[in-house]
N, CA and C atoms as a LAMMPS dump frame, in Angstrom:
ITEM: TIMESTEP
0
ITEM: NUMBER OF ATOMS
603
ITEM: BOX BOUNDS ff ff ff
-5.0000000000000000e+02 5.0000000000000000e+02
-5.0000000000000000e+02 5.0000000000000000e+02
-5.0000000000000000e+02 5.0000000000000000e+02
ITEM: ATOMS id mol type element x y z
1 1 1 N -1.646 16.547 2.789
2 1 2 C -1.823 15.291 2.084
3 1 3 C -1.785 14.144 3.089
4 2 1 N -2.71 13.206 2.94
5 2 2 C -2.843 12.135 3.931
6 2 3 C -2.878 10.78 3.237
7 3 1 N -2.054 9.855 3.741
8 3 2 C -1.986 8.48 3.262
9 3 3 C -2.542 7.567 4.338
10 4 1 N -3.552 6.772 3.998
11 4 2 C -4.09 5.775 4.922
12 4 3 C -3.454 4.446 4.543
13 5 1 N -2.682 3.884 5.489
14 5 2 C -1.766 2.791 5.191
15 5 3 C -2.066 1.577 6.055
16 6 1 N -2.481 0.485 5.412
17 6 2 C -2.827 -0.733 6.132
18 6 3 C -1.621 -1.633 6.368
19 7 1 N -1.619 -2.353 7.467
20 7 2 C -0.49 -3.219 7.81
21 7 3 C -0.598 -4.575 7.123
22 8 1 N 0.506 -5.331 7.163
23 8 2 C 0.524 -6.673 6.606
24 8 3 C -0.128 -7.681 7.534
25 9 1 N -0.198 -8.932 7.077
26 9 2 C -0.936 -9.95 7.822
27 9 3 C -0.3 -10.294 9.162
28 10 1 N 1.03 -10.202 9.257
29 10 2 C 1.692 -10.709 10.44
30 10 3 C 2.071 -9.703 11.499
31 11 1 N 1.901 -8.42 11.245
32 11 2 C 2.327 -7.402 12.216
33 11 3 C 1.449 -6.163 12.082
34 12 1 N 1.113 -5.552 13.214
35 12 2 C 0.2 -4.419 13.23
36 12 3 C 0.877 -3.067 13.09
37 13 1 N 0.132 -2.052 13.402
38 13 2 C 0.57 -0.675 13.207
39 13 3 C 1.771 -0.297 14.073
40 14 1 N 1.972 -0.992 15.191
41 14 2 C 3.06 -0.655 16.113
42 14 3 C 4.366 -1.372 15.793
43 15 1 N 4.383 -2.161 14.746
44 15 2 C 5.615 -2.854 14.367
45 15 3 C 6.667 -1.825 13.926
46 16 1 N 7.941 -2.06 14.25
47 16 2 C 8.989 -1.099 13.875
48 16 3 C 9.014 -0.757 12.389
49 17 1 N 8.709 -1.726 11.525
50 17 2 C 8.7 -1.433 10.086
51 17 3 C 7.621 -0.409 9.756
52 18 1 N 6.446 -0.572 10.333
53 18 2 C 5.361 0.374 10.07
54 18 3 C 5.728 1.763 10.577
55 19 1 N 6.295 1.828 11.772
56 19 2 C 6.696 3.13 12.323
57 19 3 C 7.786 3.768 11.466
58 20 1 N 8.662 2.936 10.941
59 20 2 C 9.728 3.419 10.061
60 20 3 C 9.154 4.074 8.81
61 21 1 N 8.153 3.453 8.234
62 21 2 C 7.52 3.997 7.027
63 21 3 C 6.781 5.294 7.334
64 22 1 N 6.067 5.327 8.456
65 22 2 C 5.347 6.546 8.85
66 22 3 C 6.315 7.714 9.005
67 23 1 N 7.424 7.472 9.699
68 23 2 C 8.422 8.517 9.912
69 23 3 C 9.015 8.987 8.592
70 24 1 N 9.287 8.042 7.69
71 24 2 C 9.873 8.398 6.4
72 24 3 C 8.918 9.236 5.564
73 25 1 N 7.631 8.874 5.565
74 25 2 C 6.663 9.678 4.808
75 25 3 C 6.54 11.083 5.403
76 26 1 N 6.545 11.17 6.717
77 26 2 C 6.442 12.479 7.355
78 26 3 C 7.594 13.383 6.953
79 27 1 N 8.775 12.798 6.746
80 27 2 C 9.933 13.584 6.318
81 27 3 C 9.727 14.199 4.942
82 28 1 N 8.791 13.637 4.178
83 28 2 C 8.475 14.163 2.844
84 28 3 C 7.162 14.935 2.827
85 29 1 N 6.663 15.286 3.999
86 29 2 C 5.466 16.113 4.074
87 29 3 C 4.164 15.372 3.84
88 30 1 N 4.175 14.046 3.975
89 30 2 C 2.969 13.246 3.795
90 30 3 C 2.618 12.581 5.13
91 31 1 N 1.418 12.845 5.619
92 31 2 C 0.969 12.247 6.875
93 31 3 C 0.463 10.832 6.607
94 32 1 N 1.089 9.85 7.22
95 32 2 C 0.672 8.459 7.069
96 32 3 C -0.16 8.047 8.272
97 33 1 N -1.403 7.695 8.03
98 33 2 C -2.326 7.268 9.077
99 33 3 C -2.393 5.746 9.064
100 34 1 N -2.087 5.113 10.188
101 34 2 C -2.155 3.658 10.289
102 34 3 C -3.248 3.245 11.267
103 35 1 N -3.569 1.97 11.228
104 35 2 C -4.632 1.426 12.079
105 35 3 C -4.414 -0.074 12.176
106 36 1 N -5.079 -0.711 13.108
107 36 2 C -5.048 -2.167 13.217
108 36 3 C -6.35 -2.757 12.695
109 37 1 N -6.233 -3.848 11.953
110 37 2 C -7.425 -4.609 11.598
111 37 3 C -7.941 -5.315 12.854
112 38 1 N -9.226 -5.673 12.907
113 38 2 C -9.813 -6.204 14.136
114 38 3 C -9.081 -7.403 14.724
115 39 1 N -8.638 -8.337 13.901
116 39 2 C -7.987 -9.537 14.44
117 39 3 C -6.704 -9.198 15.183
118 40 1 N -6.025 -8.149 14.736
119 40 2 C -4.775 -7.766 15.379
120 40 3 C -5.05 -7.205 16.774
121 41 1 N -6.051 -6.341 16.882
122 41 2 C -6.404 -5.802 18.205
123 41 3 C -6.932 -6.88 19.141
124 42 1 N -7.532 -7.927 18.546
125 42 2 C -8.08 -9.013 19.371
126 42 3 C -7.011 -10.036 19.765
127 43 1 N -5.795 -9.866 19.268
128 43 2 C -4.719 -10.776 19.617
129 43 3 C -4.739 -12.086 18.855
130 44 1 N -5.464 -12.131 17.743
131 44 2 C -5.502 -13.347 16.927
132 44 3 C -4.424 -13.285 15.852
133 45 1 N -3.935 -14.443 15.45
134 45 2 C -2.897 -14.484 14.424
135 45 3 C -3.476 -14.561 13.02
136 46 1 N -4.635 -15.169 12.886
137 46 2 C -5.24 -15.332 11.561
138 46 3 C -6.036 -14.08 11.186
139 47 1 N -5.801 -13.535 10.002
140 47 2 C -6.556 -12.35 9.576
141 47 3 C -8.055 -12.613 9.483
142 48 1 N -8.828 -11.559 9.632
143 48 2 C -10.276 -11.629 9.446
144 48 3 C -10.596 -11.962 7.991
145 49 1 N -11.831 -12.328 7.742
146 49 2 C -12.281 -12.576 6.374
147 49 3 C -12.228 -11.277 5.575
148 50 1 N -12.052 -11.381 4.253
149 50 2 C -11.931 -10.172 3.427
150 50 3 C -13.027 -9.127 3.631
151 51 1 N -14.311 -9.503 3.734
152 51 2 C -15.327 -8.464 3.939
153 51 3 C -15.106 -7.655 5.216
154 52 1 N -14.628 -8.321 6.274
155 52 2 C -14.358 -7.623 7.535
156 52 3 C -13.169 -6.684 7.364
157 53 1 N -12.12 -7.176 6.725
158 53 2 C -10.935 -6.351 6.493
159 53 3 C -11.284 -5.121 5.647
160 54 1 N -12.057 -5.347 4.602
161 54 2 C -12.428 -4.24 3.715
162 54 3 C -13.293 -3.216 4.437
163 55 1 N -14.263 -3.682 5.184
164 55 2 C -15.138 -2.759 5.919
165 55 3 C -14.342 -1.936 6.924
166 56 1 N -13.355 -2.554 7.551
167 56 2 C -12.554 -1.825 8.542
168 56 3 C -11.668 -0.787 7.865
169 57 1 N -11.114 -1.143 6.704
170 57 2 C -10.297 -0.169 5.969
171 57 3 C -11.169 1.008 5.533
172 58 1 N -12.37 0.727 5.068
173 58 2 C -13.292 1.801 4.669
174 58 3 C -13.575 2.743 5.836
175 59 1 N -13.775 2.177 7.042
176 59 2 C -14.051 3.021 8.198
177 59 3 C -12.839 3.863 8.559
178 60 1 N -11.656 3.268 8.524
179 60 2 C -10.431 4.028 8.789
180 60 3 C -10.269 5.151 7.78
181 61 1 N -10.642 4.884 6.543
182 61 2 C -10.571 5.895 5.482
183 61 3 C -11.535 7.042 5.756
184 62 1 N -12.761 6.707 6.131
185 62 2 C -13.751 7.75 6.423
186 62 3 C -13.3 8.608 7.602
187 63 1 N -12.759 7.962 8.628
188 63 2 C -12.287 8.709 9.794
189 63 3 C -11.155 9.658 9.413
190 64 1 N -10.235 9.176 8.591
191 64 2 C -9.105 10.011 8.173
192 64 3 C -9.555 11.134 7.255
193 65 1 N -10.507 10.838 6.381
194 65 2 C -10.972 11.83 5.423
195 65 3 C -11.729 12.966 6.11
196 66 1 N -12.369 12.664 7.238
197 66 2 C -13.142 13.681 7.948
198 66 3 C -12.265 14.811 8.45
199 67 1 N -10.974 14.548 8.621
200 67 2 C -10.048 15.551 9.143
201 67 3 C -8.997 15.96 8.12
202 68 1 N -9.146 15.503 6.892
203 68 2 C -8.104 15.728 5.884
204 68 3 C -8.32 17.002 5.097
205 69 1 N -7.231 17.587 4.687
206 69 2 C -7.247 18.7 3.747
207 69 3 C -6.273 18.351 2.634
208 70 1 N -6.765 18.325 1.413
209 70 2 C -5.917 17.954 0.294
210 70 3 C -6.16 16.52 -0.141
211 71 1 N -5.349 16.017 -1.054
212 71 2 C -5.558 14.674 -1.614
213 71 3 C -5.435 13.576 -0.57
214 72 1 N -6.202 12.525 -0.778
215 72 2 C -6.162 11.332 0.065
216 72 3 C -5.585 10.18 -0.753
217 73 1 N -4.635 9.445 -0.151
218 73 2 C -3.982 8.325 -0.798
219 73 3 C -4.256 7.072 0.023
220 74 1 N -4.477 5.943 -0.639
221 74 2 C -4.67 4.671 0.048
222 74 3 C -3.507 3.738 -0.273
223 75 1 N -3.229 2.827 0.643
224 75 2 C -2.17 1.873 0.377
225 75 3 C -1.882 1.003 1.568
226 76 1 N -0.756 0.297 1.495
227 76 2 C -0.389 -0.55 2.607
228 76 3 C 0.725 -1.496 2.269
229 77 1 N 1.107 -2.249 3.294
230 77 2 C 2.133 -3.279 3.143
231 77 3 C 1.463 -4.619 2.907
232 78 1 N 1.853 -5.331 1.879
233 78 2 C 1.375 -6.677 1.607
234 78 3 C -0.153 -6.759 1.688
235 79 1 N -0.694 -7.487 2.67
236 79 2 C -2.142 -7.64 2.776
237 79 3 C -2.861 -6.305 2.883
238 80 1 N -2.287 -5.364 3.625
239 80 2 C -2.93 -4.057 3.756
240 80 3 C -3.103 -3.366 2.423
241 81 1 N -2.104 -3.471 1.566
242 81 2 C -2.217 -2.892 0.233
243 81 3 C -3.237 -3.624 -0.622
244 82 1 N -3.256 -4.949 -0.505
245 82 2 C -4.231 -5.726 -1.278
246 82 3 C -5.649 -5.361 -0.872
247 83 1 N -5.898 -5.229 0.419
248 83 2 C -7.246 -4.865 0.869
249 83 3 C -7.613 -3.466 0.371
250 84 1 N -6.661 -2.542 0.403
251 84 2 C -6.923 -1.2 -0.132
252 84 3 C -7.316 -1.276 -1.6
253 85 1 N -6.624 -2.117 -2.35
254 85 2 C -6.926 -2.224 -3.78
255 85 3 C -8.289 -2.871 -4.007
256 86 1 N -8.674 -3.816 -3.146
257 86 2 C -9.981 -4.445 -3.301
258 86 3 C -11.104 -3.456 -3.014
259 87 1 N -10.915 -2.624 -1.994
260 87 2 C -11.921 -1.602 -1.711
261 87 3 C -12.007 -0.618 -2.881
262 88 1 N -10.851 -0.2 -3.376
263 88 2 C -10.843 0.748 -4.495
264 88 3 C -11.448 0.13 -5.745
265 89 1 N -11.208 -1.166 -5.954
266 89 2 C -11.706 -1.826 -7.158
267 89 3 C -13.217 -1.857 -7.246
268 90 1 N -13.886 -1.833 -6.106
269 90 2 C -15.357 -1.812 -6.126
270 90 3 C -15.922 -0.444 -5.762
271 91 1 N -15.05 0.567 -5.77
272 91 2 C -15.518 1.927 -5.51
273 91 3 C -15.95 2.161 -4.089
274 92 1 N -15.319 1.483 -3.123
275 92 2 C -15.759 1.569 -1.732
276 92 3 C -15.215 2.731 -0.94
277 93 1 N -14.238 3.445 -1.481
278 93 2 C -13.68 4.586 -0.755
279 93 3 C -14.479 5.854 -1.033
280 94 1 N -14.836 6.568 0.034
281 94 2 C -15.537 7.845 -0.081
282 94 3 C -14.853 8.854 0.836
283 95 1 N -14.164 9.851 0.231
284 95 2 C -14.016 10.15 -1.193
285 95 3 C -13.065 9.178 -1.879
286 96 1 N -13.104 9.121 -3.218
287 96 2 C -12.196 8.23 -3.932
288 96 3 C -10.741 8.646 -3.714
289 97 1 N -9.817 7.692 -3.655
290 97 2 C -8.407 8.032 -3.482
291 97 3 C -7.826 8.671 -4.737
292 98 1 N -6.891 9.581 -4.519
293 98 2 C -6.194 10.193 -5.649
294 98 3 C -5.175 9.242 -6.247
295 99 1 N -4.708 8.281 -5.44
296 99 2 C -3.729 7.298 -5.888
297 99 3 C -3.647 6.186 -4.857
298 100 1 N -3.005 5.084 -5.238
299 100 2 C -2.764 3.973 -4.328
300 100 3 C -1.303 3.557 -4.402
301 101 1 N -0.752 3.176 -3.242
302 101 2 C 0.648 2.788 -3.156
303 101 3 C 0.738 1.443 -2.436
304 102 1 N 1.456 0.501 -3.053
305 102 2 C 1.571 -0.846 -2.501
306 102 3 C 3.033 -1.184 -2.215
307 103 1 N 3.325 -1.519 -0.968
308 103 2 C 4.656 -1.963 -0.568
309 103 3 C 4.641 -3.492 -0.487
310 104 1 N 5.233 -4.157 -1.461
311 104 2 C 5.243 -5.615 -1.469
312 104 3 C 3.868 -6.208 -1.729
313 105 1 N 3.288 -5.901 -2.89
314 105 2 C 1.95 -6.427 -3.187
315 105 3 C 2.005 -7.96 -3.253
316 106 1 N 1.111 -8.646 -2.531
317 106 2 C 1.128 -10.118 -2.521
318 106 3 C 0.376 -10.692 -3.725
319 107 1 N 1.058 -10.742 -4.844
320 107 2 C 0.408 -11.187 -6.083
321 107 3 C -0.095 -12.618 -5.966
322 108 1 N 0.649 -13.462 -5.26
323 108 2 C 0.242 -14.84 -4.992
324 108 3 C 0.996 -15.326 -3.758
325 109 1 N 0.524 -16.391 -3.097
326 109 2 C 1.281 -16.937 -1.971
327 109 3 C 2.628 -17.481 -2.465
328 110 1 N 3.64 -17.521 -1.605
329 110 2 C 4.928 -18.075 -2.019
330 110 3 C 4.794 -19.5 -2.562
331 111 1 N 5.456 -19.724 -3.692
332 111 2 C 5.476 -21.049 -4.335
333 111 3 C 4.11 -21.501 -4.835
334 112 1 N 3.171 -20.577 -4.961
335 112 2 C 1.841 -20.912 -5.493
336 112 3 C 1.437 -19.874 -6.544
337 113 1 N 2.171 -19.799 -7.636
338 113 2 C 1.925 -18.742 -8.624
339 113 3 C 0.559 -18.802 -9.295
340 114 1 N -0.11 -19.931 -9.211
341 114 2 C -1.427 -20.038 -9.842
342 114 3 C -2.514 -19.351 -9.02
343 115 1 N -2.254 -19.121 -7.737
344 115 2 C -3.265 -18.501 -6.87
345 115 3 C -3.112 -16.986 -6.902
346 116 1 N -3.484 -16.404 -8.025
347 116 2 C -3.297 -14.969 -8.238
348 116 3 C -4.33 -14.151 -7.462
349 117 1 N -3.902 -12.935 -7.082
350 117 2 C -4.774 -12.021 -6.332
351 117 3 C -4.846 -10.684 -7.06
352 118 1 N -5.125 -10.731 -8.345
353 118 2 C -5.088 -9.516 -9.154
354 118 3 C -6.32 -9.302 -10.02
355 119 1 N -7.338 -10.169 -9.901
356 119 2 C -8.493 -10.068 -10.795
357 119 3 C -9.21 -8.73 -10.669
358 120 1 N -9.144 -8.114 -9.496
359 120 2 C -9.861 -6.863 -9.253
360 120 3 C -9.085 -5.627 -9.707
361 121 1 N -7.792 -5.772 -9.918
362 121 2 C -6.957 -4.593 -10.161
363 121 3 C -7.352 -3.79 -11.409
364 122 1 N -7.812 -4.424 -12.504
365 122 2 C -8.235 -3.617 -13.654
366 122 3 C -9.404 -2.682 -13.356
367 123 1 N -10.107 -2.922 -12.246
368 123 2 C -11.251 -2.082 -11.894
369 123 3 C -10.858 -0.879 -11.034
370 124 1 N -9.585 -0.79 -10.669
371 124 2 C -9.115 0.346 -9.878
372 124 3 C -8.873 1.524 -10.823
373 125 1 N -9.579 2.625 -10.596
374 125 2 C -9.487 3.771 -11.501
375 125 3 C -8.295 4.67 -11.2
376 126 1 N -7.866 4.717 -9.961
377 126 2 C -6.791 5.632 -9.565
378 126 3 C -5.427 5.099 -9.986
379 127 1 N -4.444 5.985 -10.153
380 127 2 C -3.079 5.535 -10.426
381 127 3 C -2.566 4.656 -9.293
382 128 1 N -1.77 3.652 -9.651
383 128 2 C -1.231 2.716 -8.67
384 128 3 C 0.281 2.624 -8.798
385 129 1 N 0.963 2.603 -7.663
386 129 2 C 2.404 2.407 -7.624
387 129 3 C 2.697 1.118 -6.86
388 130 1 N 3.428 0.211 -7.504
389 130 2 C 3.857 -1.033 -6.886
390 130 3 C 5.353 -0.927 -6.583
391 131 1 N 5.7 -0.944 -5.292
392 131 2 C 7.092 -0.981 -4.852
393 131 3 C 7.384 -2.417 -4.451
394 132 1 N 8.331 -3.045 -5.13
395 132 2 C 8.455 -4.501 -5.008
396 132 3 C 9.912 -4.918 -4.996
397 133 1 N 10.28 -5.765 -4.034
398 133 2 C 11.64 -6.278 -3.957
399 133 3 C 11.889 -7.391 -4.954
400 134 1 N 13.087 -7.445 -5.498
401 134 2 C 13.398 -8.486 -6.482
402 134 3 C 13.524 -9.867 -5.841
403 135 1 N 13.604 -9.934 -4.505
404 135 2 C 13.658 -11.224 -3.811
405 135 3 C 12.322 -11.56 -3.143
406 136 1 N 11.283 -10.886 -3.522
407 136 2 C 9.979 -11.084 -2.886
408 136 3 C 9.34 -12.383 -3.393
409 137 1 N 9.087 -13.369 -2.515
410 137 2 C 8.497 -14.63 -2.957
411 137 3 C 7.012 -14.527 -3.301
412 138 1 N 6.397 -13.385 -3.014
413 138 2 C 4.973 -13.195 -3.325
414 138 3 C 4.748 -12.694 -4.76
415 139 1 N 5.82 -12.55 -5.517
416 139 2 C 5.705 -12.106 -6.898
417 139 3 C 7.09 -11.841 -7.465
418 140 1 N 7.439 -12.514 -8.536
419 140 2 C 8.761 -12.317 -9.135
420 140 3 C 8.798 -11.01 -9.915
421 141 1 N 9.992 -10.492 -10.199
422 141 2 C 10.071 -9.278 -11.024
423 141 3 C 9.352 -9.429 -12.357
424 142 1 N 9.507 -10.583 -13.009
425 142 2 C 8.834 -10.775 -14.295
426 142 3 C 7.319 -10.793 -14.141
427 143 1 N 6.84 -11.432 -13.075
428 143 2 C 5.39 -11.449 -12.841
429 143 3 C 4.867 -10.041 -12.595
430 144 1 N 5.614 -9.258 -11.838
431 144 2 C 5.178 -7.897 -11.552
432 144 3 C 5.234 -7.021 -12.797
433 145 1 N 6.256 -7.205 -13.609
434 145 2 C 6.336 -6.432 -14.861
435 145 3 C 5.147 -6.758 -15.761
436 146 1 N 4.811 -8.032 -15.853
437 146 2 C 3.679 -8.448 -16.682
438 146 3 C 2.376 -7.862 -16.142
439 147 1 N 2.221 -7.909 -14.826
440 147 2 C 1.011 -7.356 -14.212
441 147 3 C 0.874 -5.868 -14.513
442 148 1 N 1.906 -5.109 -14.246
443 148 2 C 1.84 -3.659 -14.401
444 148 3 C 1.654 -3.274 -15.869
445 149 1 N 2.233 -4.041 -16.776
446 149 2 C 2.063 -3.761 -18.205
447 149 3 C 0.611 -3.914 -18.644
448 150 1 N -0.156 -4.716 -17.877
449 150 2 C -1.563 -4.94 -18.229
450 150 3 C -2.498 -3.902 -17.619
451 151 1 N -1.963 -3.03 -16.761
452 151 2 C -2.785 -2.039 -16.063
453 151 3 C -2.433 -0.645 -16.584
454 152 1 N -3.374 0.07 -17.166
455 152 2 C -3.046 1.34 -17.812
456 152 3 C -2.572 2.448 -16.891
457 153 1 N -2.917 2.38 -15.61
458 153 2 C -2.566 3.469 -14.695
459 153 3 C -1.562 3.031 -13.629
460 154 1 N -0.808 1.969 -13.906
461 154 2 C 0.084 1.407 -12.9
462 154 3 C 1.551 1.69 -13.211
463 155 1 N 2.34 1.808 -12.136
464 155 2 C 3.781 2.02 -12.226
465 155 3 C 4.461 1.012 -11.31
466 156 1 N 5.572 0.453 -11.765
467 156 2 C 6.342 -0.504 -10.968
468 156 3 C 7.717 0.07 -10.665
469 157 1 N 8.099 -0.014 -9.398
470 157 2 C 9.464 0.351 -8.993
471 157 3 C 10.056 -0.841 -8.253
472 158 1 N 11.053 -1.481 -8.861
473 158 2 C 11.687 -2.643 -8.268
474 158 3 C 12.833 -2.223 -7.354
475 159 1 N 12.89 -2.848 -6.184
476 159 2 C 13.966 -2.624 -5.218
477 159 3 C 14.974 -3.764 -5.396
478 160 1 N 16.121 -3.455 -5.975
479 160 2 C 17.122 -4.481 -6.252
480 160 3 C 17.597 -5.134 -4.951
481 161 1 N 17.387 -6.442 -4.833
482 161 2 C 17.787 -7.163 -3.636
483 161 3 C 16.796 -7.091 -2.498
484 162 1 N 15.691 -6.397 -2.686
485 162 2 C 14.713 -6.235 -1.619
486 162 3 C 13.872 -7.484 -1.395
487 163 1 N 13.51 -7.723 -0.131
488 163 2 C 12.628 -8.838 0.191
489 163 3 C 11.175 -8.362 0.213
490 164 1 N 10.308 -9.122 0.862
491 164 2 C 8.878 -8.763 0.877
492 164 3 C 8.618 -7.453 1.623
493 165 1 N 9.55 -7.078 2.503
494 165 2 C 9.445 -5.806 3.224
495 165 3 C 10.324 -4.723 2.608
496 166 1 N 10.86 -5.004 1.409
497 166 2 C 11.73 -4.076 0.669
498 166 3 C 13.079 -3.881 1.359
499 167 1 N 13.427 -4.785 2.263
500 167 2 C 14.699 -4.7 2.974
501 167 3 C 15.791 -5.367 2.149
502 168 1 N 16.906 -4.667 1.987
503 168 2 C 18.057 -5.16 1.239
504 168 3 C 19.155 -5.54 2.233
505 169 1 N 19.716 -6.713 2.07
506 169 2 C 20.728 -7.199 3.01
507 169 3 C 22.142 -6.708 2.702
508 170 1 N 22.366 -6.178 1.516
509 170 2 C 23.703 -5.707 1.17
510 170 3 C 24.13 -4.557 2.075
511 171 1 N 25.43 -4.352 2.139
512 171 2 C 25.965 -3.273 2.975
513 171 3 C 25.417 -1.911 2.565
514 172 1 N 25.124 -1.751 1.276
515 172 2 C 24.623 -0.463 0.794
516 172 3 C 23.103 -0.387 0.836
517 173 1 N 22.468 -1.381 1.464
518 173 2 C 21.008 -1.437 1.433
519 173 3 C 20.322 -1.04 2.717
520 174 1 N 21.062 -0.438 3.645
521 174 2 C 20.483 -0.135 4.943
522 174 3 C 19.313 0.822 4.92
523 175 1 N 19.262 1.684 3.941
524 175 2 C 18.175 2.672 3.852
525 175 3 C 17.198 2.344 2.728
526 176 1 N 17.085 1.065 2.378
527 176 2 C 16.247 0.701 1.234
528 176 3 C 14.783 1.069 1.443
529 177 1 N 14.29 0.932 2.668
530 177 2 C 12.888 1.277 2.93
531 177 3 C 12.688 2.781 2.798
532 178 1 N 13.615 3.561 3.344
533 178 2 C 13.513 5.024 3.232
534 178 3 C 13.604 5.471 1.779
535 179 1 N 14.446 4.795 1.002
536 179 2 C 14.548 5.15 -0.414
537 179 3 C 13.269 4.788 -1.157
538 180 1 N 12.65 3.689 -0.761
539 180 2 C 11.372 3.319 -1.374
540 180 3 C 10.304 4.355 -1.048
541 181 1 N 10.282 4.825 0.195
542 181 2 C 9.326 5.865 0.577
543 181 3 C 9.606 7.156 -0.188
544 182 1 N 10.862 7.482 -0.366
545 182 2 C 11.212 8.682 -1.135
546 182 3 C 10.668 8.582 -2.556
547 183 1 N 10.815 7.41 -3.164
548 183 2 C 10.274 7.179 -4.501
549 183 3 C 8.758 7.327 -4.498
550 184 1 N 8.112 6.729 -3.49
551 184 2 C 6.654 6.803 -3.4
552 184 3 C 6.182 8.232 -3.198
553 185 1 N 6.872 8.977 -2.338
554 185 2 C 6.469 10.356 -2.055
555 185 3 C 6.568 11.217 -3.31
556 186 1 N 7.644 11.05 -4.073
557 186 2 C 7.801 11.826 -5.31
558 186 3 C 6.716 11.457 -6.312
559 187 1 N 6.42 10.163 -6.411
560 187 2 C 5.372 9.7 -7.334
561 187 3 C 4.012 10.248 -6.919
562 188 1 N 3.704 10.204 -5.633
563 188 2 C 2.431 10.721 -5.135
564 188 3 C 2.29 12.213 -5.448
565 189 1 N 3.332 12.98 -5.152
566 189 2 C 3.266 14.423 -5.363
567 189 3 C 3.118 14.764 -6.836
568 190 1 N 3.758 13.984 -7.687
569 190 2 C 3.646 14.221 -9.13
570 190 3 C 2.227 13.998 -9.623
571 191 1 N 1.573 12.976 -9.076
572 191 2 C 0.23 12.634 -9.543
573 191 3 C -0.872 13.388 -8.835
574 192 1 N -0.581 14.035 -7.751
575 192 2 C -1.618 14.799 -7.049
576 192 3 C -1.375 16.301 -7.148
577 193 1 N -0.397 16.723 -7.891
578 193 2 C -0.108 18.139 -8.029
579 193 3 C -1.303 18.872 -8.624
580 194 1 N -1.825 19.827 -7.893
581 194 2 C -2.963 20.6 -8.356
582 194 3 C -4.299 19.98 -8.055
583 195 1 N -4.272 18.758 -7.48
584 195 2 C -5.547 18.089 -7.164
585 195 3 C -6.124 18.664 -5.884
586 196 1 N -7.396 18.872 -5.899
587 196 2 C -8.06 19.409 -4.703
588 196 3 C -8.257 18.338 -3.656
589 197 1 N -8.37 17.05 -4.155
590 197 2 C -8.53 15.93 -3.209
591 197 3 C -9.793 16.068 -2.407
592 198 1 N -9.688 15.637 -1.174
593 198 2 C -10.849 15.622 -0.288
594 198 3 C -10.666 16.635 0.819
595 199 1 N -10.692 17.887 0.46
596 199 2 C -10.514 18.924 1.464
597 199 3 C -11.723 18.979 2.37
598 200 1 N -11.463 18.979 3.664
599 200 2 C -12.551 19.015 4.633
600 200 3 C -12.274 20.132 5.643
601 201 1 N -13.345 20.689 6.161
602 201 2 C -13.181 21.739 7.165
603 201 3 C -12.636 21.18 8.452
């Protein structure tokens, strides 16, 4: 089983958080494939335009699928997850993903709740899992509950005290990211059980 996981706007595939997630998924038997969007490799701070980001995610998906056996999952952290959902919403993944997983979906910019980034989500056919911290300024728990209630194939898992990276500051929150990955891995396996996915030679 292979998960293609896009990074957030401010840090690339080599960031410790990304490596932490990859290691955690591997512990559950899921290979997480990461990549850098073009602006990150070019050393720019501002993300590329959405069409460029989407095209690059599609290429990373095709490259990963060429060597995959079993179900393929798409997802990412913040912007990476949003771009995955936009590609899925217009049917741009080949083969189609068996599911999508979002770590800190950026429903809107902080303090700008009117600038929603969810118009495409009803067009995503695959099951979706939203892992979201209760302290995430990109979407309140109530906003996320309302969003997921409107999507027939969506599931929400709130991380109590988690920030935009699902990190909990409490003494008992040191493994919050690993626990979020554990939740995601169980959800993925439940929804892909028996699926042939995109088996390739």
